[in-house]
N, C-alpha and C positions, 0 to 999 in steps of 0.2 A: 541571491537566493542561496541559503545554506541548508542542505539536506540534513535533517536530524535522524530520520529513520527510513529505511528503504525495505520494501517487501520483495526480496529477491525470488522467493518461491513462486510469487504470482506470475512472473514473467516465464517461468518454466512450466507451470501447470495450466496457464490460460493463454488464449490468443486475445490480445487486447484489441477492442473494436473502437471504443470512443472514451476519451478522458474528460474529466470535469474537475474543477477546483472548488473546494468547499471550505468554509470556516468550521471550527469545532467549538462546541460549547464546553468550556473547561472551568474548573475552579482554580483559585490562586496557586495552591500547592502543586497542582497538576502541571501548570505552566512551568514552574521551576524545575520539576522533575523531567519534563520533556526537554527543556533546554540543556539539562545535564545528560541527556541521552538515556534515561532510565525507562525505556518503554519496549514493548514486545508486540509484534504483529501476528504471532503464531495463532492460527485458527480464527483470525479476525475476518469479519465480513460485514456488509451493510444490508439493511433491510428497510423497506418502505412500510410505514404504519400510519394510517390516516393522513396521507399526503405529507408526511414528515419522514426524513431519512435518519436512521440511527446507526451508529457504528457499534457493533457487538463483538465482544471477545477480545478487544485490545487491552492489554495490561499496562498500566502506568504505575510504577513503583511509588509507594508513599515517600514524600519528601522528608528527609531525616530531621531537618530543623523545623519542620511543620509542627502544628499544635496537636493536641490529643484528638481533635475532630477532623482528621484527614478524610477525604472522601474514599469510598470503596475503590480499590484498585482495578476491578473488572466491571465497573458499572457501564450501562449503556449510555453512550454520548450522542447527543443530537448534533446533526450536521446542518450547517447554515447554507442554504441554497435558495435561489429564486423559485417561486411557485411554478413558473413555466418550465424550468429545468426539472423539477421534481415530477411534474406530470409527464414530460417527455421520457424521463428515465423509467417511470412506472409503466408507461405504455410499452416501451421496448422490452422490459423484463417480462411482462405478461404475454406479449405477442410472440417473441422469439425464444423465450426460455433462457435468457442470458442471466449471468450473475453480476452482482455489483460488489467489487472488491476494492480494498484500499491499496494504493501503490506506494506513496511517499508521504512523509510529514516533513514540512520544511518551514523555515523562517523567511518572510518576505523582507524587502528593503526597509519597510516601516516597522520591523520587529513583530509582525503578526504571525501567528502560527496557522498554517493552512494545511489541508489534507488533499492529496490528489487521489480521486477515486476513478474507477474505470468500469465500463460495461465490458464484460469479457465472456468468452465462450470456452468451456473446458476442453483441453486437449485429450486425445485418446493416448493410450499407452504406447502404441506403435509410433505415433508422432513424436513422443518424447524420446524414444530410442533413436529415431532418425536424427534428431537434433544433436544428441550426444555423439553419434557416429560422425556427423559433419564437423563438430567441434574438435573431436579427436584427430580427424584427418587433417584439419587445418594446422593443428599443433605439430603433427608429424611432418607435414610439408615444411613448416617454418623451421623445425629442428634440422631436417635434412639439408635445406638450403644454407643454413648457418654453418653446418659441418663442411659443406663443399667450399664455402668462401674461405674458411680457415685453411684447408688443405692446399689451395692454389696460392 
């Protein structure tokens, strides 16, 4: 499994509850751009419409060597999931008020492009601050123990 693109902001802004693997409906030039790493997750999210899930707001740069009819870079892309999974996701979103966000795009062993999506709950501002404080404390402790080892 080779990760093409990772949504780092999602792990900071959301508490991940459940993950799903989905295929993406892509055009030929989009596949080549993704393999080259020319994509962006900024402000991307997933939405359920008529028992189909769409990825909205993900930007895939047009392929340079593509033809004049490259697809729109910010079009809505349909995600490929089983109907039972879509119903389960839709029920949890409506019941608990969760969000459906993209986490990773990766290549499988058979060279298929997959998207990892997650049901997530938004973190509050004070939770984010606490996480930053804990990480800073860990770095400071690691730095201090390194200095002590050098002195002795």
